[in-house]
Biopython code that builds the backbone (N, CA, C, O; Angstrom):
import numpy as np
from Bio.PDB.StructureBuilder import StructureBuilder

atoms = [
    (1, "MET", "N", (133.056, 84.233, 81.278)),
    (1, "MET", "CA", (134.047, 83.703, 82.136)),
    (1, "MET", "C", (135.437, 83.226, 81.213)),
    (1, "MET", "O", (135.204, 82.594, 80.183)),
    (2, "ASP", "N", (136.589, 83.463, 81.500)),
    (2, "ASP", "CA", (137.630, 82.819, 80.681)),
    (2, "ASP", "C", (137.889, 81.202, 81.090)),
    (2, "ASP", "O", (137.468, 80.861, 82.195)),
    (3, "ASN", "N", (138.617, 80.108, 80.187)),
    (3, "ASN", "CA", (138.876, 79.394, 80.625)),
    (3, "ASN", "C", (139.622, 78.686, 81.960)),
    (3, "ASN", "O", (139.433, 77.719, 82.698)),
    (4, "GLU", "N", (140.518, 79.701, 81.811)),
    (4, "GLU", "CA", (141.213, 79.533, 83.216)),
    (4, "GLU", "C", (140.854, 80.092, 84.596)),
    (4, "GLU", "O", (141.403, 79.564, 85.564)),
    (5, "LYS", "N", (140.046, 81.040, 84.788)),
    (5, "LYS", "CA", (139.412, 81.151, 85.827)),
    (5, "LYS", "C", (137.996, 79.989, 86.146)),
    (5, "LYS", "O", (137.680, 79.698, 87.300)),
    (6, "PHE", "N", (137.348, 79.494, 85.066)),
    (6, "PHE", "CA", (136.704, 78.718, 84.929)),
    (6, "PHE", "C", (137.267, 77.136, 85.845)),
    (6, "PHE", "O", (136.797, 76.518, 86.801)),
    (7, "ILE", "N", (138.391, 76.958, 85.028)),
    (7, "ILE", "CA", (139.009, 75.714, 85.309)),
    (7, "ILE", "C", (139.647, 75.901, 87.133)),
    (7, "ILE", "O", (140.036, 74.894, 87.725)),
    (8, "GLU", "N", (139.660, 76.966, 87.662)),
    (8, "GLU", "CA", (140.332, 77.425, 88.797)),
    (8, "GLU", "C", (139.113, 76.934, 89.787)),
    (8, "GLU", "O", (139.249, 76.127, 90.707)),
    (9, "LEU", "N", (137.569, 77.766, 89.306)),
    (9, "LEU", "CA", (136.793, 77.589, 90.077)),
    (9, "LEU", "C", (135.985, 76.203, 89.918)),
    (9, "LEU", "O", (134.897, 76.213, 90.495)),
    (10, "SER", "N", (136.231, 75.322, 89.416)),
    (10, "SER", "CA", (135.519, 74.181, 88.983)),
    (10, "SER", "C", (136.269, 73.445, 89.985)),
    (10, "SER", "O", (135.642, 72.981, 90.937)),
    (11, "LYS", "N", (137.722, 73.248, 89.892)),
    (11, "LYS", "CA", (138.744, 72.368, 90.764)),
    (11, "LYS", "C", (137.998, 72.106, 92.083)),
    (11, "LYS", "O", (137.726, 71.020, 92.594)),
    (12, "GLU", "N", (137.656, 73.690, 92.637)),
    (12, "GLU", "CA", (137.286, 73.782, 93.888)),
    (12, "GLU", "C", (135.856, 73.324, 93.945)),
    (12, "GLU", "O", (135.637, 72.549, 94.876)),
    (13, "LEU", "N", (135.033, 73.556, 93.332)),
    (13, "LEU", "CA", (133.894, 73.070, 93.509)),
    (13, "LEU", "C", (133.471, 71.510, 93.270)),
    (13, "LEU", "O", (132.493, 70.889, 93.686)),
    (14, "ALA", "N", (134.503, 71.129, 92.497)),
    (14, "ALA", "CA", (134.043, 69.639, 92.294)),
    (14, "ALA", "C", (135.221, 68.748, 93.896)),
    (14, "ALA", "O", (135.040, 67.638, 94.397)),
    (15, "ALA", "N", (136.368, 69.850, 94.275)),
    (15, "ALA", "CA", (136.645, 69.074, 95.365)),
    (15, "ALA", "C", (135.723, 68.987, 96.602)),
    (15, "ALA", "O", (135.756, 68.041, 97.388)),
    (16, "ARG", "N", (135.002, 69.914, 96.698)),
    (16, "ARG", "CA", (133.965, 70.362, 97.702)),
    (16, "ARG", "C", (132.829, 68.843, 97.533)),
    (16, "ARG", "O", (132.310, 68.223, 98.461)),
    (17, "GLN", "N", (132.743, 68.653, 96.490)),
    (17, "GLN", "CA", (131.376, 67.853, 96.301)),
    (17, "GLN", "C", (132.270, 66.124, 96.768)),
    (17, "GLN", "O", (131.716, 65.057, 97.034)),
    (18, "GLY", "N", (133.616, 66.406, 96.722)),
    (18, "GLY", "CA", (134.348, 64.994, 97.023)),
    (18, "GLY", "C", (135.080, 64.662, 97.835)),
    (18, "GLY", "O", (135.996, 63.848, 97.728)),
    (19, "GLU", "N", (134.533, 65.665, 99.353)),
    (19, "GLU", "CA", (135.443, 65.821, 100.546)),
    (19, "GLU", "C", (136.672, 65.232, 100.548)),
    (19, "GLU", "O", (137.647, 65.934, 100.818)),
    (20, "ALA", "N", (136.796, 64.205, 100.325)),
    (20, "ALA", "CA", (138.463, 63.743, 100.372)),
    (20, "ALA", "C", (139.167, 64.393, 99.261)),
    (20, "ALA", "O", (140.326, 63.980, 99.250)),
    (21, "TYR", "N", (139.001, 65.034, 98.550)),
    (21, "TYR", "CA", (139.724, 65.456, 97.056)),
    (21, "TYR", "C", (139.986, 67.007, 97.229)),
    (21, "TYR", "O", (139.074, 67.803, 97.450)),
    (22, "GLY", "N", (141.506, 67.414, 97.091)),
    (22, "GLY", "CA", (141.704, 68.789, 97.444)),
    (22, "GLY", "C", (141.976, 69.472, 95.747)),
    (22, "GLY", "O", (142.562, 68.832, 94.875)),
    (23, "PRO", "N", (141.506, 70.646, 95.579)),
    (23, "PRO", "CA", (141.557, 71.352, 94.401)),
    (23, "PRO", "C", (143.011, 70.650, 93.622)),
    (23, "PRO", "O", (143.075, 70.420, 92.415)),
    (24, "ASP", "N", (143.950, 70.424, 94.462)),
    (24, "ASP", "CA", (145.335, 70.024, 93.744)),
    (24, "ASP", "C", (145.224, 68.824, 93.360)),
    (24, "ASP", "O", (146.051, 68.428, 92.538)),
    (25, "ASN", "N", (144.446, 68.134, 93.717)),
    (25, "ASN", "CA", (144.210, 66.514, 93.645)),
    (25, "ASN", "C", (143.438, 66.483, 92.108)),
    (25, "ASN", "O", (143.490, 65.399, 91.526)),
    (26, "MET", "N", (142.695, 67.661, 91.392)),
    (26, "MET", "CA", (141.822, 67.333, 90.739)),
    (26, "MET", "C", (142.354, 67.720, 89.335)),
    (26, "MET", "O", (143.365, 68.422, 89.331)),
    (27, "TYR", "N", (141.896, 67.417, 88.318)),
    (27, "TYR", "CA", (142.355, 67.534, 86.850)),
    (27, "TYR", "C", (141.478, 67.603, 85.831)),
    (27, "TYR", "O", (140.547, 66.810, 85.967)),
    (28, "VAL", "N", (141.434, 68.355, 84.728)),
    (28, "VAL", "CA", (140.616, 68.327, 83.359)),
    (28, "VAL", "C", (140.468, 67.213, 82.503)),
    (28, "VAL", "O", (141.280, 67.251, 81.579)),
    (29, "VAL", "N", (139.947, 66.535, 82.493)),
    (29, "VAL", "CA", (139.160, 65.674, 81.656)),
    (29, "VAL", "C", (139.025, 66.663, 80.280)),
    (29, "VAL", "O", (139.830, 66.537, 79.357)),
    (30, "TRP", "N", (138.299, 67.319, 80.252)),
    (30, "TRP", "CA", (137.730, 68.147, 79.052)),
    (30, "TRP", "C", (137.233, 68.914, 79.147)),
    (30, "TRP", "O", (136.318, 68.617, 79.914)),
    (31, "VAL", "N", (137.103, 70.447, 78.711)),
    (31, "VAL", "CA", (136.626, 71.721, 78.859)),
    (31, "VAL", "C", (136.460, 72.169, 77.794)),
    (31, "VAL", "O", (137.329, 71.949, 76.951)),
    (32, "ALA", "N", (135.020, 73.141, 77.355)),
    (32, "ALA", "CA", (134.864, 73.888, 76.220)),
    (32, "ALA", "C", (134.081, 75.189, 76.697)),
    (32, "ALA", "O", (133.408, 75.144, 77.727)),
    (33, "LYS", "N", (134.184, 76.418, 75.889)),
    (33, "LYS", "CA", (133.323, 77.364, 76.173)),
    (33, "LYS", "C", (132.694, 77.744, 74.652)),
    (33, "LYS", "O", (133.221, 77.674, 73.541)),
    (34, "ALA", "N", (131.257, 78.206, 75.096)),
    (34, "ALA", "CA", (130.660, 78.379, 73.753)),
    (34, "ALA", "C", (130.047, 79.950, 74.568)),
    (34, "ALA", "O", (129.602, 79.913, 75.715)),
    (35, "LEU", "N", (130.120, 81.198, 73.794)),
    (35, "LEU", "CA", (129.454, 82.131, 74.188)),
    (35, "LEU", "C", (129.966, 82.836, 75.539)),
    (35, "LEU", "O", (131.061, 83.398, 75.515)),
    (36, "GLN", "N", (129.269, 82.819, 76.609)),
    (36, "GLN", "CA", (129.015, 83.238, 77.873)),
    (36, "GLN", "C", (129.148, 82.023, 78.605)),
    (36, "GLN", "O", (129.548, 82.338, 79.725)),
    (37, "ASN", "N", (129.039, 81.064, 78.539)),
    (37, "ASN", "CA", (129.300, 79.419, 78.911)),
    (37, "ASN", "C", (130.580, 78.495, 79.210)),
    (37, "ASN", "O", (131.557, 78.439, 78.463)),
    (38, "ASN", "N", (130.504, 78.116, 79.844)),
    (38, "ASN", "CA", (131.612, 77.151, 79.669)),
    (38, "ASN", "C", (130.934, 75.651, 80.507)),
    (38, "ASN", "O", (130.153, 75.662, 81.459)),
    (39, "LYS", "N", (131.503, 74.454, 79.822)),
    (39, "LYS", "CA", (131.416, 73.318, 80.555)),
    (39, "LYS", "C", (132.614, 72.654, 80.521)),
    (39, "LYS", "O", (133.428, 72.728, 79.600)),
    (40, "GLY", "N", (132.751, 71.852, 81.758)),
    (40, "GLY", "CA", (134.360, 70.759, 81.891)),
    (40, "GLY", "C", (133.518, 69.504, 82.554)),
    (40, "GLY", "O", (132.436, 69.366, 83.124)),
    (41, "LEU", "N", (134.931, 68.435, 82.050)),
    (41, "LEU", "CA", (134.399, 67.477, 83.260)),
    (41, "LEU", "C", (135.914, 67.493, 84.002)),
    (41, "LEU", "O", (136.898, 67.961, 83.428)),
    (42, "PHE", "N", (135.953, 67.043, 85.061)),
    (42, "PHE", "CA", (137.186, 67.068, 86.401)),
    (42, "PHE", "C", (136.881, 65.476, 86.626)),
    (42, "PHE", "O", (135.951, 64.747, 86.280)),
    (43, "SER", "N", (138.033, 65.278, 87.329)),
    (43, "SER", "CA", (138.076, 64.269, 88.212)),
    (43, "SER", "C", (139.266, 64.569, 89.092)),
    (43, "SER", "O", (139.986, 65.557, 88.955)),
    (44, "SER", "N", (139.458, 63.313, 90.319)),
    (44, "SER", "CA", (140.309, 63.028, 90.698)),
    (44, "SER", "C", (141.762, 62.273, 90.704)),
    (44, "SER", "O", (141.535, 61.065, 90.641)),
    (45, "PHE", "N", (142.874, 62.476, 90.744)),
    (45, "PHE", "CA", (143.824, 61.406, 90.622)),
    (45, "PHE", "C", (143.822, 60.057, 91.752)),
    (45, "PHE", "O", (144.676, 59.183, 91.897)),
    (46, "GLU", "N", (142.668, 60.241, 92.389)),
    (46, "GLU", "CA", (142.366, 58.765, 93.278)),
    (46, "GLU", "C", (141.669, 58.181, 92.513)),
    (46, "GLU", "O", (140.820, 58.584, 91.718)),
    (47, "LEU", "N", (142.118, 56.981, 92.811)),
    (47, "LEU", "CA", (141.434, 55.479, 92.727)),
    (47, "LEU", "C", (140.042, 55.567, 92.997)),
    (47, "LEU", "O", (139.580, 55.745, 94.124)),
    (48, "GLY", "N", (139.194, 55.406, 91.667)),
    (48, "GLY", "CA", (137.805, 55.152, 91.740)),
    (48, "GLY", "C", (137.012, 56.260, 91.999)),
    (48, "GLY", "O", (135.916, 56.071, 92.528)),
    (49, "ALA", "N", (137.449, 57.614, 91.663)),
    (49, "ALA", "CA", (137.257, 58.927, 92.114)),
    (49, "ALA", "C", (135.751, 59.218, 91.012)),
    (49, "ALA", "O", (135.738, 58.786, 89.859)),
    (50, "PRO", "N", (134.947, 59.754, 91.424)),
    (50, "PRO", "CA", (133.855, 60.284, 90.306)),
    (50, "PRO", "C", (134.597, 60.949, 89.346)),
    (50, "PRO", "O", (135.793, 61.240, 89.333)),
    (51, "TYR", "N", (133.616, 61.169, 88.457)),
    (51, "TYR", "CA", (133.999, 62.355, 87.584)),
    (51, "TYR", "C", (132.733, 63.561, 88.020)),
    (51, "TYR", "O", (131.719, 63.337, 88.681)),
    (52, "PHE", "N", (133.126, 64.728, 87.481)),
    (52, "PHE", "CA", (132.567, 65.846, 87.753)),
    (52, "PHE", "C", (132.023, 66.616, 86.657)),
    (52, "PHE", "O", (132.829, 67.421, 86.190)),
    (53, "GLU", "N", (130.774, 66.594, 86.065)),
    (53, "GLU", "CA", (130.753, 67.446, 84.996)),
    (53, "GLU", "C", (130.102, 68.968, 85.654)),
    (53, "GLU", "O", (129.250, 69.045, 86.538)),
    (54, "ILE", "N", (130.752, 70.078, 84.966)),
    (54, "ILE", "CA", (130.631, 71.287, 85.571)),
    (54, "ILE", "C", (129.893, 72.202, 84.869)),
    (54, "ILE", "O", (130.296, 72.073, 83.713)),
    (55, "ILE", "N", (128.996, 73.105, 84.887)),
    (55, "ILE", "CA", (128.592, 74.006, 83.525)),
    (55, "ILE", "C", (128.705, 75.375, 84.603)),
    (55, "ILE", "O", (128.568, 75.577, 85.809)),
    (56, "TYR", "N", (128.949, 75.949, 83.712)),
    (56, "TYR", "CA", (128.741, 77.603, 83.926)),
    (56, "TYR", "C", (127.795, 78.526, 83.146)),
    (56, "TYR", "O", (127.999, 78.883, 81.986)),
    (57, "ASN", "N", (126.863, 78.837, 83.808)),
    (57, "ASN", "CA", (125.763, 79.434, 83.145)),
    (57, "ASN", "C", (126.084, 81.045, 83.179)),
    (57, "ASN", "O", (125.717, 81.723, 84.138)),
    (58, "GLY", "N", (126.796, 81.613, 82.065)),
    (58, "GLY", "CA", (127.012, 83.072, 82.218)),
    (58, "GLY", "C", (126.045, 84.034, 82.383)),
    (58, "GLY", "O", (126.333, 85.011, 83.075)),
    (59, "ASP", "N", (124.560, 83.923, 81.705)),
    (59, "ASP", "CA", (123.665, 84.974, 81.672)),
    (59, "ASP", "C", (122.935, 84.671, 83.311)),
    (59, "ASP", "O", (122.170, 85.543, 83.724)),
    (60, "LYS", "N", (123.187, 83.474, 84.171)),
    (60, "LYS", "CA", (122.498, 83.303, 85.251)),
    (60, "LYS", "C", (123.645, 83.554, 86.743)),
    (60, "LYS", "O", (123.394, 83.746, 87.933)),
    (61, "GLU", "N", (124.714, 83.458, 86.108)),
    (61, "GLU", "CA", (126.468, 83.667, 86.801)),
    (61, "GLU", "C", (125.812, 82.338, 87.737)),
    (61, "GLU", "O", (125.492, 82.515, 88.913)),
    (62, "GLU", "N", (125.689, 81.237, 87.174)),
    (62, "GLU", "CA", (125.330, 79.789, 88.059)),
    (62, "GLU", "C", (126.147, 78.998, 87.855)),
    (62, "GLU", "O", (126.553, 78.883, 86.699)),
    (63, "PHE", "N", (126.675, 78.180, 88.878)),
    (63, "PHE", "CA", (127.271, 77.057, 88.165)),
    (63, "PHE", "C", (126.178, 75.411, 88.602)),
    (63, "PHE", "O", (125.386, 75.350, 89.542)),
    (64, "TYR", "N", (126.440, 74.423, 87.736)),
    (64, "TYR", "CA", (125.666, 73.531, 88.238)),
    (64, "TYR", "C", (126.455, 72.177, 88.045)),
    (64, "TYR", "O", (127.053, 71.921, 87.000)),
    (65, "VAL", "N", (126.408, 71.294, 89.178)),
    (65, "VAL", "CA", (127.757, 70.253, 89.006)),
    (65, "VAL", "C", (126.519, 69.121, 89.217)),
    (65, "VAL", "O", (125.534, 69.204, 89.952)),
    (66, "ASP", "N", (127.012, 67.810, 88.118)),
    (66, "ASP", "CA", (126.670, 66.855, 88.106)),
    (66, "ASP", "C", (127.384, 65.787, 88.587)),
    (66, "ASP", "O", (128.492, 65.954, 88.079)),
    (67, "THR", "N", (127.439, 64.577, 89.399)),
    (67, "THR", "CA", (128.407, 64.004, 89.793)),
    (67, "THR", "C", (128.047, 62.395, 88.858)),
    (67, "THR", "O", (126.931, 62.011, 88.509)),
    (68, "TYR", "N", (129.180, 61.794, 88.664)),
    (68, "TYR", "CA", (129.131, 60.343, 87.864)),
    (68, "TYR", "C", (129.982, 59.126, 88.268)),
    (68, "TYR", "O", (131.203, 59.276, 88.312)),
    (69, "VAL", "N", (129.501, 58.074, 88.532)),
    (69, "VAL", "CA", (130.334, 56.933, 89.002)),
    (69, "VAL", "C", (130.552, 56.375, 87.953)),
    (69, "VAL", "O", (129.694, 56.590, 87.097)),
    (70, "LYS", "N", (131.703, 55.468, 87.548)),
    (70, "LYS", "CA", (131.944, 54.642, 86.383)),
    (70, "LYS", "C", (131.236, 52.966, 86.993)),
    (70, "LYS", "O", (131.986, 52.231, 87.635)),
    (71, "SER", "N", (129.912, 52.570, 86.729)),
    (71, "SER", "CA", (129.481, 51.514, 87.013)),
    (71, "SER", "C", (130.078, 50.056, 86.305)),
    (71, "SER", "O", (130.371, 49.032, 86.922)),
    (72, "SER", "N", (130.139, 50.216, 85.256)),
    (72, "SER", "CA", (131.212, 49.084, 84.498)),
    (72, "SER", "C", (132.209, 49.617, 83.502)),
    (72, "SER", "O", (132.574, 50.768, 83.262)),
    (73, "ASN", "N", (132.581, 48.332, 82.939)),
    (73, "ASN", "CA", (133.672, 49.013, 82.219)),
    (73, "ASN", "C", (134.153, 47.573, 81.332)),
    (73, "ASN", "O", (135.046, 46.817, 81.716)),
    (74, "ARG", "N", (133.410, 47.404, 80.167)),
    (74, "ARG", "CA", (133.700, 46.294, 79.484)),
    (74, "ARG", "C", (133.623, 46.522, 77.706)),
    (74, "ARG", "O", (133.198, 47.445, 77.010)),
    (75, "ALA", "N", (134.229, 45.254, 77.408)),
    (75, "ALA", "CA", (134.385, 45.545, 75.945)),
    (75, "ALA", "C", (133.900, 44.650, 75.475)),
    (75, "ALA", "O", (133.769, 43.498, 75.890)),
    (76, "VAL", "N", (133.420, 45.411, 74.028)),
    (76, "VAL", "CA", (132.666, 44.859, 73.052)),
    (76, "VAL", "C", (132.816, 44.589, 71.491)),
    (76, "VAL", "O", (132.292, 45.303, 70.635)),
    (77, "LYS", "N", (133.573, 43.503, 71.235)),
    (77, "LYS", "CA", (134.062, 43.447, 69.593)),
    (77, "LYS", "C", (133.213, 43.645, 68.650)),
    (77, "LYS", "O", (132.063, 43.238, 68.814)),
    (78, "LEU", "N", (133.649, 44.440, 67.216)),
    (78, "LEU", "CA", (132.770, 45.135, 66.947)),
    (78, "LEU", "C", (131.755, 43.933, 66.279)),
    (78, "LEU", "O", (130.551, 44.135, 66.432)),
    (79, "SER", "N", (132.106, 42.866, 65.649)),
    (79, "SER", "CA", (131.754, 41.621, 65.605)),
    (79, "SER", "C", (130.699, 41.398, 66.205)),
    (79, "SER", "O", (129.784, 40.775, 65.666)),
    (80, "GLU", "N", (130.635, 41.815, 67.299)),
    (80, "GLU", "CA", (129.439, 41.274, 68.383)),
    (80, "GLU", "C", (128.447, 42.291, 68.235)),
    (80, "GLU", "O", (127.681, 42.270, 69.199)),
    (81, "VAL", "N", (128.209, 43.044, 67.520)),
    (81, "VAL", "CA", (127.322, 44.289, 67.055)),
    (81, "VAL", "C", (126.562, 44.095, 66.237)),
    (81, "VAL", "O", (126.948, 43.995, 65.072)),
    (82, "ASP", "N", (125.566, 44.008, 66.486)),
    (82, "ASP", "CA", (124.476, 44.078, 65.076)),
    (82, "ASP", "C", (124.596, 45.362, 64.237)),
    (82, "ASP", "O", (124.255, 46.488, 64.599)),
    (83, "ASP", "N", (125.154, 44.998, 63.019)),
    (83, "ASP", "CA", (125.061, 46.257, 62.012)),
    (83, "ASP", "C", (123.758, 47.198, 61.642)),
    (83, "ASP", "O", (123.845, 48.371, 61.278)),
    (84, "ASP", "N", (122.492, 46.432, 61.810)),
    (84, "ASP", "CA", (121.379, 47.171, 61.808)),
    (84, "ASP", "C", (120.561, 47.801, 63.057)),
    (84, "ASP", "O", (119.428, 48.269, 63.169)),
    (85, "LYS", "N", (121.564, 47.617, 63.880)),
    (85, "LYS", "CA", (121.324, 48.421, 65.409)),
    (85, "LYS", "C", (122.275, 49.827, 65.555)),
    (85, "LYS", "O", (122.192, 50.667, 66.451)),
    (86, "ILE", "N", (123.060, 49.820, 64.574)),
    (86, "ILE", "CA", (124.262, 51.025, 64.857)),
    (86, "ILE", "C", (123.640, 52.033, 64.043)),
    (86, "ILE", "O", (124.162, 53.141, 63.927)),
]
sb = StructureBuilder()
sb.init_structure("model")
sb.init_model(0)
sb.init_chain("A")
sb.init_seg("    ")
for serial, (resi, resn, name, xyz) in enumerate(atoms, 1):
    if name == "N":
        sb.init_residue(resn, " ", resi, " ")
    sb.init_atom(name, np.array(xyz, "f"), 0.0, 1.0, " ", f" {name:<3s}", serial, name[0])
structure = sb.get_structure()
């Protein structure tokens, strides 16, 4: 499936998952295509909207939808990280 068609269908699928979000309110964070498969990360412009990871399996002609919600956002200075654990 070409990227344009994948993006169009993925926005529809993501909008269905987030009931309050329409496809026109969805945006592409990231998208990639490898052979007959597509993968993308989508979200809504609404504050606090989840991220939707959508994968298209071209062999099976199936979509898989995972939903992620940001649970935290904190800064960690490089000087605070133990070099042995990197």
